[in-house]
KOLGUDO-130530 format. One record per atom (N, C-alpha, C): residue in three letters; x, y, z. Coordinates in steps of 0.05 Angstrom, whole numbers, plus 5000, padded with zeros to 4 digits. Layout:
! residues N
ALAXYZ
...
! end
This chain:
! residues 467
MET501349784998
MET499550004999
MET501350274998
GLU504050285019
GLU505150475014
GLU507150534983
GLU507750294980
GLU509850284956
GLU507850444941
ASN505350364938
ASN503750494908
ASN502950724915
GLN503050874941
GLN502451114949
GLN504351304945
LYS507551254947
LYS509451264936
LYS509651274896
GLY508951044889
GLY508951064855
GLY506851264850
GLN504551314863
GLN502651604853
GLN503351854858
GLY505151864877
GLY506252134885
GLY507652194865
LEU510052004859
LEU512052054854
LEU511452144819
ALA509352004804
ALA506852064784
ALA506752274779
ALA505352404807
ALA504252684801
ALA506652914806
PHE508252904816
PHE510553014802
PHE511853114781
TRP512052854775
TRP513452894748
TRP511252984730
ILE509053024733
ILE506253104718
ILE506353304718
LEU506753454746
LEU507553744753
LEU509653924736
LEU512453724740
LEU514453954728
LEU514253964701
ALA513153704692
ALA511853744653
ALA511353974645
SER508553994666
SER507054264664
SER508854474663
LEU509754524688
LEU511354814694
LEU512154744669
ILE514154604660
ILE516754694635
ILE514754794617
LEU512654594603
LEU511254714580
LEU510554974578
CYS509455094606
CYS508255344618
CYS510555634605
ILE513655494622
ILE515155644620
ILE515155674589
ALA516855414584
ALA517155444547
ALA514355644523
ALA511955564538
ALA510155764526
ALA510956084535
LEU511056104559
LEU510956424562
LEU513756534548
VAL516356374539
VAL517856434518
VAL517556474492
ILE516656354492
ILE515556384452
ILE514056594462
LEU512056684477
LEU510156934473
LEU511457224478
LEU512857204495
LEU515657434487
LEU517057524471
LEU517957264463
LEU519457294433
LEU517457484422
GLN515057294411
GLN512957404392
GLN512457704399
LYS512357794421
LYS511658114436
LYS513758214431
GLY516658154420
GLY519058274434
GLY519558354464
GLN518458254481
GLN519858324501
GLN521258164521
LEU523358014508
LEU525657974522
LEU527358204523
PRO529158214557
PRO530558344559
PRO532358444541
GLU533858744538
GLU534858964515
GLU537158694514
GLU538458624528
GLU541258524529
GLU540658264513
GLU538358134504
GLU537757894488
GLU536557934462
LYS536458124460
LYS534758254430
LYS537558494422
ASP538258354403
ASP539958664392
ASP539058674359
SER537658874357
SER537459004324
SER539259084314
GLY540659204333
GLY542759414313
GLY541959694315
GLU538159754319
GLU538259994318
GLU538560184357
VAL538160374342
VAL538560584365
VAL536560624377
GLU535860614405
GLU533460584423
GLU532860834425
GLU531160894411
GLU530261264416
GLU527661144430
THR528361324467
THR526361234480
THR525261614501
GLY527361754491
GLY526262074492
GLY523762054489
LEU523362384499
LEU520062434500
LEU519962574469
LEU517762524450
LEU517162674422
LEU517062894432
LEU518263124421
LEU517063404423
LEU516863484401
GLU516763454373
GLU515863534353
GLU517263334334
ASP516363454302
ASP517163194283
ASP520063214284
GLU520862924287
GLU523362794287
GLU525562954299
VAL524563084324
VAL526463214350
VAL525463024373
TYR527662914386
TYR528262744404
TYR529062944432
PHE527862924453
PHE529663024473
PHE530062834502
TYR531962744505
TYR532262624524
TYR534162754552
GLU533462514566
GLU534562614595
GLU535862344607
VAL537562534623
VAL538262254633
VAL541362424663
LYS540362374689
LYS541762484706
LYS544562514714
ASP545462614715
ASP548762504719
ASP548962384757
TRP550562204759
TRP550162014772
TRP552162184797
LYS553562464794
LYS555262554811
LYS554362784820
THR553662974806
THR552663244805
THR550063284809
GLY548363084802
GLY545863094799
GLY543563264775
GLU546363404765
GLU545363554740
GLU544063294718
LYS542663454699
LYS541463124681
LYS542463294655
ILE542563074639
ILE543963154608
ILE541963114591
THR541663284561
THR539463314549
THR541363244520
VAL538963054502
VAL539663114476
VAL538063144455
GLN538863364436
GLN536363324413
GLN537563314393
LYS536163154377
LYS536563084349
LYS536763294333
GLU538663344316
GLU539063574297
GLU539363554278
GLN540063684246
GLN541463694222
GLN544763724223
TYR546063704240
TYR549063754244
TYR549863624261
CYS552863684258
CYS555063454271
CYS557063624290
ILE557163644312
ILE559363754321
ILE561563604329
THR563363674322
THR566863584309
THR569063654330
ASP568263934341
ASP570864014352
ASP570064214371
ILE570464244399
ILE569964514416
ILE572464784400
LEU571564954402
LEU573065264393
LEU573765334419
TRP571865484429
TRP571765574455
TRP568465554470
GLU569265634496
GLU566465554515
GLU563965624496
GLY562565504502
GLY560165454476
GLY560365484455
MET562365474433
MET562265654411
MET564265244393
TYR562865234363
TYR564164954363
TYR563864994331
LYS566164764325
LYS566764714291
LYS563564464291
ALA561564594269
ALA559964314270
ALA560964234240
ASN559264014236
ASN558763974205
ASN556064074195
GLY555064114169
GLY552164164167
GLY551263874143
ALA548963904142
ALA547963624119
ALA548363624108
ASP550363784090
ASP552063674061
ASP555563614076
GLY555663564097
GLY558363564105
GLY560663824114
LYS560164084096
LYS561064244098
LYS561364394132
CYS563464524136
CYS564064654159
CYS562364924165
GLY562065014198
GLY561865284206
GLY562865284235
ILE562265464241
ILE561465514269
ILE558565554285
ILE558865404310
ILE555465314321
ILE555765424350
ASN552765534361
ASN553665634388
ASN552665394407
GLN552265534429
GLN551365334448
GLN547665284448
GLN547265474438
GLN543965484426
GLN543165374399
GLY545465194383
GLY544465044353
GLY544665294337
GLU545565514340
GLU545465784312
GLU547965854309
TRP547365744279
TRP549465744260
TRP551366104268
ILE553766124275
ILE554866354279
ILE556166434253
VAL557466214239
VAL558666154211
VAL557366044196
PRO555566024172
PRO553765834158
PRO555665674155
PRO555465354147
PRO556965124150
PRO557165124115
GLU559765284105
GLU560265374069
GLU563365314067
TYR564865144089
TYR567065074084
TYR568064904084
GLU570764764074
GLU571364504069
GLU572364384098
TYR574064614105
TYR575364454128
TYR577264594143
MET576964484167
MET578264874191
MET580964754186
SER582064954183
SER585964854186
SER587864944205
HIS586064974222
HIS587965144247
HIS585465364266
ALA586065204299
ALA583765354309
ALA585665494338
GLU585265734346
GLU586465794371
GLU584365904386
ASP586666004405
ASP584166254429
ASP582966464419
ALA582766594395
ALA582166774387
ALA581566754359
TRP581566594341
TRP581366574318
TRP581166314306
VAL579866204284
VAL579065994270
VAL579966054243
CYS581365874227
CYS581765894197
CYS580065674184
LEU577965754165
LEU576065584156
LEU576865554126
GLU577065354112
GLU577965364084
GLU576165234061
LYS575865464041
LYS573965354017
LYS575365203993
ALA573965023974
ALA575064873961
ALA576465053932
ASP575765413933
ASP576765453909
ASP579265603917
GLY581265443941
GLY583765573948
GLY584065733968
TYR582065963981
TYR581466123996
TYR580666054028
GLY582366144045
GLY582266084073
GLY580566324075
TYR579466304110
TYR577766594117
TYR578766564158
VAL580166754163
VAL580066774194
VAL576766914208
PHE576566754228
PHE574766874241
PHE574566914272
ASP573467164283
ASP573567094311
ASP571966904328
SER571966974358
SER570766784375
SER567666874375
GLU567367124363
GLU564767124364
GLU563467124326
GLY565566974316
GLY564266914282
GLY564567154263
LYS565267304272
LYS566267584255
LYS568367444232
GLN568167534202
GLN570567464192
GLN572467694193
LEU575367624198
LEU577567734197
LEU578967824176
TYR579467704166
TYR581867664135
TYR580867414121
ARG582067434094
ARG581867214073
ARG584667214060
TYR585166984051
TYR588466944039
TYR587766714035
ALA590066704009
ALA590866453996
ALA591466194008
SER589866054012
SER590765804031
SER591765604012
LYS591365523989
LYS593165363978
LYS594765413946
GLY595965733960
GLY598065863950
GLY597366003925
THR598966163913
THR599266333893
THR602066403879
GLU602466473854
GLU604266453835
GLU605266683824
HIS607566703842
HIS609467023832
HIS612467023816
THR612767233813
THR615567213798
THR617167423811
THR620567323819
THR622367553839
THR623067773808
LYS624567923818
LYS625568123802
LYS627568013779
ASP628567783788
ASP630167693768
ASP628667463752
GLY626067393758
GLY624967183739
GLY624066903745
ILE624666913773
ILE624666703782
ILE621366533794
ARG620866413788
ARG617666393790
ARG617466233829
TYR615666263841
TYR614866153862
TYR612866123867
ASN612265953887
ASN608665963900
ASN608566043929
ARG607366233937
ARG607566333968
ARG604966263972
THR604166123996
THR602466084013
THR602166274037
SER599866264043
SER599566484063
SER598466304094
TYR599166354113
TYR597066374138
TYR597766444162
TYR595066484182
TYR594066734201
TYR594366504219
ARG596766604241
ARG597266484273
ARG597266754285
TYR595966714309
TYR596466884337
TYR597367094331
GLY596267274324
GLY597167564311
GLY598467664279
MET599067444270
MET600967444248
MET599467324221
ARG600167474201
ARG599867374174
ARG602967284166
ILE603267034158
ILE606066874146
ILE605666854115
ASP607266924100
ASP607766794076
ASP610266694065
LEU609666454067
LEU612566284050
LEU612166214023
ASP614666234023
ASP614966163991
ASP617366003985
ILE616965833959
ILE617865623951
ILE618265613913
GLY620965633909
GLY620765683888
GLY620265403863
ILE619365483842
ILE617565333828
ILE619065243805
THR621965313804
THR622965313781
THR625665123786
GLU628065173774
GLU630364893776
GLU631765163792
LYS632065333790
LYS633365603805
LYS631765563831
GLN632765613847
GLN631665583874
GLN632165843882
TYR628865863900
TYR628366113912
TYR626466033934
TYR627366163963
TYR625066113984
TYR624966404002
GLY622666414015
GLY622666644025
GLY620666574050
ALA620766724074
ALA619466744095
ALA619866984101
HIS616367194105
HIS614667394111
HIS613067454131
TYR613467594157
TYR611967594181
TYR610867874186
TYR607967864180
TYR606768084189
TYR604568124211
ASN604568424219
ASN602968454241
ASN599968464225
ALA597868214235
ALA595968114219
ALA594668414222
ALA593768534240
ALA591868684248
ALA593569034228
THR595469164242
THR597369254225
THR598669284195
GLU598468994189
GLU600069034166
GLU603269084162
GLU603069134177
GLU606169174187
GLU607468954194
LEU610769034170
LEU613368904161
LEU614568814186
ILE614068534200
ILE614768574221
ILE618368324215
PHE618468174194
PHE620968054198
PHE620867914165
GLU623067894156
GLU622567694123
GLU626467644119
ARG626067464112
ARG627967374097
ARG627667194072
GLU629267254048
GLU629367194024
GLU632067064015
GLY632466814002
GLY635366763984
GLY634166493974
TYR636666343980
TYR636766023981
TYR636265863991
TYR636265603989
TYR635765424015
TYR636265544041
GLU639665484033
GLU641165574070
GLU640265824083
ASP639966034060
ASP639466214070
ASP637566304080
VAL634566144083
VAL632066244099
VAL632365994112
GLY633465794109
GLY633465554141
GLY631565434139
VAL630165514173
VAL627765454184
VAL625765594184
PRO623965644164
PRO622165864172
PRO619165714189
SER619665704207
SER616565604220
SER614065824232
LEU611765634237
LEU609065774244
LEU609565724266
PRO608565974284
PRO608066074316
PRO607465684325
ASP608065734355
ASP607465574367
ASP604865684390
GLU605065524407
GLU602265614428
GLU602565884437
THR604365914446
THR605666144458
THR605666434429
GLY605766384412
GLY604966614394
GLY608066694382
THR609366454390
THR612666544379
THR613366404357
ALA614066444332
ALA615366334307
ALA618466324308
ALA619166194297
ALA622166144289
ALA623066164258
VAL625666264261
VAL627466174232
VAL629866204238
ILE630965964236
ILE633765914239
ILE635465904217
VAL638366014212
VAL639866064196
VAL642366114200
ARG645366134176
ARG647266084189
ARG647966414182
GLU649366484195
GLU649966784191
GLU652966844201
TYR654866884190
TYR658067004194
TYR658466724211
GLY658366544203
GLY660366324217
GLY658266104245
GLU655966244244
GLU654066204273
GLU651666194260
THR650366024282
THR647965934282
THR645766094288
ALA644266224281
ALA642266534286
ALA639866434291
VAL638366434314
VAL636066434310
VAL633866664322
TYR632166784304
TYR630166994303
TYR627966854326
LYS627166974343
LYS624666844349
LYS622367174340
ILE619467054332
ILE618567294327
ILE614967274337
THR614767544346
THR612267444354
THR610367674336
ALA608367674338
ALA605867914325
ALA607568204337
ASP609268284364
ASP609868514364
ASP612568574355
GLY614068384348
GLY616968404341
GLY618768194341
TYR621468204335
TYR623368024335
TYR625268034360
GLY626967844361
GLY629867874374
GLY631467624361
ARG634067744362
ARG636667464351
ARG637467394371
GLU638867034368
GLU640666944381
GLU642666864370
ALA645066904374
ALA646766724351
ALA648466554369
PHE650366434355
PHE651866264373
PHE653066074357
LEU655066024362
LEU657465834348
LEU656265554364
GLU656865354346
GLU655765134342
GLU657564894351
PRO658064614377
PRO659964574389
PRO661564314363
ILE660464384338
ILE662164154320
ILE662364414297
ALA663864244281
ALA665264404260
ALA663064634242
GLN660964514240
GLN658264604231
GLN655164444235
ARG654064624240
ARG650964464238
ARG649164694227
SER646864524206
SER644764794189
SER643264564191
TYR640764794204
TYR638464604205
TYR636264784177
TYR634764504173
TYR632464604143
TYR630264534147
ASP628964614131
ASP625664614141
ASP624964394126
THR622264274131
THR621464004126
THR618764024112
ALA618364254103
ALA615964314087
ALA614964054071
PHE617263924058
PHE615763754033
PHE614963474041
ILE614563434070
ILE614163314096
ILE609963354091
SER610163564103
SER607163604110
SER606163934107
TRP603963964094
TRP602764194089
TRP602964374119
ARG603864324133
ARG603364464160
ARG606564644155
ARG607764644142
ARG610864704146
ARG612264584169
SER614364704175
SER616264614197
SER614564614223
ALA613464524240
ALA610964454263
ALA613364484292
MET612064664310
MET612864754329
MET610864704353
SER610664614369
SER609464634408
SER611464744420
ASP610464894441
ASP611364984465
ASP614264994465
GLY615665104447
GLY618665084432
GLY619764884424
TRP618064664421
TRP619864444402
TRP618864474372
LEU621464544351
LEU620864584332
LEU621364274313
ARG619864154300
ARG620663984279
ARG622063984266
THR625063854246
THR626763984235
THR627963794228
ASP630163924208
ASP632163704188
ASP635363814202
LEU636363664216
LEU638963744219
LEU641063634203
MET643563834195
MET646363724179
MET648463724195
GLU650463594203
GLU652863584213
GLU654763534200
TYR656463724201
TYR659263774184
TYR661363704199
ARG661963444205
ARG665463374223
ARG667563394202
GLY669463564218
GLY672263464201
GLY673063264220
GLU674963064202
GLU676562934210
GLU678662934203
LEU680462694217
LEU683162684202
LEU683762714173
LEU682362504158
LEU682562494129
LEU680062614113
GLY678762684122
GLY676562874109
GLY674562954131
TYR671962994116
TYR669762974131
TYR668062834126
SER665762864139
SER663762734138
SER661362904147
THR658562754135
THR656362924131
THR654262764138
GLU653162854165
GLU649962584176
GLU648162824176
TRP645962654167
TRP643062824171
TRP641262654191
LYS640362774204
LYS637762824228
LYS635162874227
GLU633762714236
GLU630762914237
GLU630662894272
ILE629663124276
ILE630263224301
ILE626963474315
LEU627163454344
LEU626063634346
LEU628963804369
TYR627964064353
TYR629664334371
TYR628164424386
ASN630164494411
ASN628664734430
ASN629264974425
ILE628165184413
ILE628665394409
ILE629365524429
HIS629065544454
HIS629665584479
HIS632165554479
THR632465334493
THR634165124504
THR636865034490
ARG635965064467
ARG637664944441
ARG638064704434
GLU636564484461
GLU635964324463
GLU635964104438
ILE636963834425
ILE637163694400
ILE636563434406
VAL633663404402
VAL632763134407
VAL631862894387
PRO633462724375
PRO633062604347
PRO630662484346
LEU629062364327
LEU627262234320
LEU627761934328
PRO625561764335
PRO627261464337
PRO628461374308
GLU630861224305
GLU631761234289
GLU629561054268
LYS628160884273
LYS625760824257
LYS624361024242
TYR624461264250
TYR622761564239
TYR624961664219
GLN626961614212
GLN628461794202
GLN628761794177
GLN627261744165
GLN627261824133
GLN623561834125
TYR623162024113
TYR620662084098
TYR618561974115
SER618762104146
SER616662014160
SER614262134163
LYS611862084165
LYS609262334163
LYS608762464194
TYR609262624201
TYR607962694221
TYR605162744229
TYR603162574247
TYR600362664251
TYR600462974265
TRP598563044252
TRP598663414255
TRP597463554276
LYS597163364298
LYS597663514318
LYS599463394340
PHE600663584362
PHE602863524378
PHE602963604396
HIS604663554425
HIS603063694439
HIS606963694455
GLY608663904446
GLY610963894459
GLY613163704454
LEU613763484471
LEU614963314460
LEU614363064450
TYR610863144448
TYR610062894441
TYR607862894415
TYR607962694402
TYR607462744380
TYR606562394356
GLY604262384339
GLY604262184325
GLY606362194298
ILE606161994288
ILE608361874267
ILE608061634255
THR608461654233
THR608261324220
THR610461314197
ARG611261104190
ARG614361124180
ARG612760994147
LEU614161234126
LEU614461224100
LEU615961124084
THR615661044074
THR619060914047
THR619261144022
ALA620961184018
ALA621261373993
ALA618861323965
GLU619061113972
GLU616861033949
GLU613461073949
GLU613561053974
GLU610861053991
GLU609861323987
TYR612861543995
TYR611961843991
TYR611261953975
TYR612861933956
TYR613462023927
TYR609861893913
ASN609861703908
ASN606961543895
ASN605061593910
GLY604261743936
GLY601561803948
GLY601361523970
THR599161513989
THR599461414007
THR596461224012
SER595661174026
SER591961154028
SER592361364055
ASN589861444061
ASN589361574076
ASN588461474097
GLU588861124102
GLU588261024129
GLU591461004137
LEU592961274139
LEU594561174161
LEU594661174182
TYR596560984199
TYR596360914227
TYR598461014239
TYR598761034265
TYR600661274286
TYR600861184302
ALA604461134308
ALA605261194332
ALA605261344348
VAL605561284376
VAL605761514390
VAL608261594408
CYS609661854407
CYS612261874411
CYS611962134431
CYS614862024444
CYS615662304457
CYS618962284458
GLY619962494442
GLY622562594440
GLY624162244421
SER625662184441
SER626761904418
SER625361714424
LYS623561654446
LYS622261434451
LYS619061304440
ILE618661134432
ILE617061004420
ILE614461004443
LEU612761024440
LEU611060924465
LEU609160804457
THR608460734432
THR606160494427
THR606160424398
GLU605060214395
GLU605860134363
GLU604460364342
GLU604360324315
GLU602160464295
GLU599660364298
ILE598360454309
ILE595660284321
ILE593260554313
TYR594560814315
TYR592161014313
TYR591761254290
ALA589361224280
ALA588361344264
ALA588061634264
TRP588461724294
TRP587061944301
TRP588861994341
ILE589562234337
ILE591062204365
ILE589162524383
GLU588762534404
GLU588162844409
GLU590362874446
PHE591163034452
PHE593463094462
PHE591863244486
GLY590163254513
GLY589963364525
GLY590463364557
GLU590063494566
GLU591063644589
GLU592863354608
ARG591363274615
ARG591562974630
ARG592162724616
TYR590662664595
TYR590562474576
TYR591462534543
ILE592062214537
ILE593462264512
ILE590061994498
ILE588962164471
ILE586662004473
ILE586661894443
ALA586461714440
ALA587261594409
ALA585261314400
GLY585961354381
GLY583661104368
GLY584061034340
ASN581760864332
ASN581760854297
ASN579360714296
GLY578360624278
GLY575260504263
GLY574460254286
ASN576360124306
ASN575359904314
ASN575160044345
PHE576560134362
PHE576960204384
PHE578760454394
ALA577560564416
ALA579360864422
ALA580060734452
HIS582460894459
HIS584560874477
HIS584061164492
ILE584761194522
ILE586061334538
ILE587761244551
LEU590261444545
LEU593161274556
LEU594161534575
ASP595661504596
ASP596861674604
ASP599161824590
TYR601061974597
TYR604262064582
TYR606461934580
ASP605661634590
ASP608161434599
ASP607161254568
GLY604161284555
GLY603261084542
GLY602260904551
THR602160864577
THR599760634584
THR597160694581
ILE595860464571
ILE593160444561
ILE591260394592
LEU589460644593
LEU588560674617
LEU585060534624
ALA583660614594
ALA580860524586
ALA581060544558
GLU579360154552
GLU578260224522
GLU575360204517
TYR574760264496
TYR572660394491
TYR572060314455
THR570060234451
THR568660234421
THR569960544407
ASP569160684418
ASP570161044420
ASP569661194433
ALA570261434428
ALA570961664449
ALA570561904435
ALA569662084446
ALA569362354431
ALA572162404428
GLY574562374452
GLY576462504443
GLY578062754455
THR575162784478
THR576463074497
THR573763124507
PHE574963234539
PHE573463344552
PHE571363554553
GLU569663624565
GLU567363854556
GLU566963874584
GLY566564064601
GLY564764144627
GLY565763824638
GLY568563854641
GLY568763514657
GLY567963244652
ARG566063234625
ARG565262974617
ARG566362924584
MET565762714584
MET566362604553
MET564662314550
LEU564062344526
LEU561962164520
LEU563461964504
VAL563261664508
VAL564361404499
VAL562061244489
TYR563161054486
TYR561260844473
TYR562560584473
ASP560860324477
ASP562260104494
ASP560759934479
GLY560059974462
GLY559159764441
GLY556359624445
ARG555259814475
ARG551559704481
ARG550659974473
GLY553060194482
GLY550960344483
GLY553160684487
VAL552560904490
VAL554161124495
VAL552161214523
TYR554961314535
TYR554461424563
TYR556961704568
CYS557061784596
CYS558962014590
CYS561161774618
ILE563661944619
ILE565561884641
ILE567062174650
ASP567362224669
ASP569262384684
ASP572362394669
GLU573362664692
GLU575862634682
GLU577362484699
GLU576162294728
GLU576662064740
GLU577361814723
LEU575661794695
LEU574761544676
LEU573261424693
GLU571361524704
GLU569061424720
GLU566761494706
GLN564861204703
GLN561661294697
GLN560561474709
CYS558761714690
CYS558761864708
CYS555062004699
SER553961814685
SER551661774676
SER549961504662
ASP547761484665
ASP547361224653
ASP547961234616
TYR546061054613
TYR546261034581
TYR544061174570
ILE544861334545
ILE544161524538
ILE542461534507
ILE544561284502
ILE543361224478
ILE544260934472
THR542060594463
THR542860444461
THR543460384442
GLY544660124432
GLY544759944411
GLY546859894399
THR546259754370
THR550059744360
THR550959964329
ASN547860074320
ASN548560194307
ASN549260404306
ILE551060524328
ILE552960714336
ILE555260704316
PHE555860974294
PHE557661004276
PHE560461124300
TYR560661324316
TYR562361404329
TYR561261654340
CYS562761734362
CYS562761994377
CYS564462214374
GLN563062474375
GLN564462684373
GLN564262844400
PRO566463134404
PRO564763334430
PRO561063394426
ARG559963234430
ARG557763354445
ARG554963264425
THR556063034409
THR555762884386
THR554862624387
VAL553162434375
VAL553462154378
VAL552162144344
ILE553361974327
ILE553161904301
ILE552161654296
THR549961574290
THR548661384290
THR548861274246
GLY547261004248
GLY547160964226
GLY544761174210
THR543061224231
THR540561434207
THR541461684229
SER541561784246
SER541162024255
SER544362094275
CYS544562434272
CYS546362484287
CYS544462694308
TYR546962644337
TYR544062724355
TYR546262874373
VAL546063134381
VAL547563344392
VAL545963364419
PHE548363384440
PHE547863334466
PHE548263704481
GLU545663754496
GLU546263984511
GLU546363914541
TRP548264004563
TRP548563954579
TRP548064194601
LEU545164144616
LEU542964364630
LEU542964234666
SER543364474674
SER542864504706
SER540264374708
GLU539264234729
GLU537064154732
GLU534164374733
GLN535164634742
GLN533564884737
GLN532964894708
ASP535364944692
ASP535465064671
ASP534064824649
ASN534264574655
ASN532064334646
ASN529364274643
THR528964374676
THR526564344682
THR524264674667
GLU525464924657
GLU524565194648
GLU525065104608
ASN527564924605
ASN526864874580
ASN524864644572
GLN523464474590
GLN522064324577
GLN519264514585
ILE519164654595
ILE516364804598
ILE515865004574
ASN519065244560
ASN519165234547
ASN517865104518
LEU518964864518
LEU518364684497
LEU514664564495
GLY514564574520
GLY511064564523
GLY511264294531
ASP512564134541
ASP512863884555
ASP510763774567
GLY507963654555
GLY505863614568
GLY506163354589
SER509163184590
SER509262954611
SER508062934635
LYS506562914651
LYS505862864688
LYS507562734696
! end
């Protein structure tokens, strides 16, 4: 009897278990049909637009900052912010990809009519058109100057043809000349941009002009030449120039421009000038000549050779910071035949190589180096150590925050590299992040940081009817 009861109880247990399994299976099928599985288990590749719909094709997002209590909002617009110029002012691309300047409220201060930005500083930004002309705007969007960005042809009084390219930097207009005939001609002319007064100029053959640089962040340019058996360094600002001359410690040292490597001409940051050095040494049975690509400090005269790997036809990345720079190795054949736009750079400090050639873009910030390519973005310290890795990052902090994408969604990190917001946008169809901007497969989202009070007022003004 007891055995019969045990058998009936066991059968009932298995029947109940089977029924429970069938119910769970039915529930899973129902959820799959209705698309109600948790987000991590369904990946359509599309951006999840969960914000409040304010008007046609404008979405308004809210996320509360975990640390400050402020709210982060985003609005979908027909532009893409790509660079922070000044507080509340940005370089942005319009719907056709051309760029202009936009303010915090999304108003075009300079219409998007320009092909690219060639330079930006505290007071000026240089935007260039496809017609070969550039335009200088101040921080309020007022046009100050117009110049020939791709050069104009001229002829000397001796009949030598040359090409002149103009640059506007830190209160100066710089005209740099290079001959286009077999007979060499070089020139460097520095003017006060506001008064058009000539500050300094040098003309002649290659060795007469030496190194004419564009100014660094301090507004100081340099021209290095051989004069009377000495090396002369002219330091030029918008207010004038000074001259320092000294004997080199060996038989002869000469410094040469490396303009053929890059349209940027000789690059300088924080007094460190990228140039070529020729050393002419006397020996017992003759002389020897050695060429080096170097960084030269115009204030301390310190010479730091580039790493041996990058001693010929190496291409500098267009952003650099003091002794820190990005560089990629080019053979002579690759240089003269042209290369792909997909160049990958190593990060170096002086003679030391910090990373492999894996980065397509590099930003040198106050605390971090932020670099990446189409597959990942790294935040590095200035020793080259990778501190964090993301699928993409905006490349710069604004207001103590930076947008990053981890493959699942976009959120903010603070300057301690801690996550300081929830996901603002989720999905895998996200192309890349820019300052205040996220580009998806179908849309561009432009972010605005508001205080909680401002955010409430903004929703009232926009007619937010949600309660």
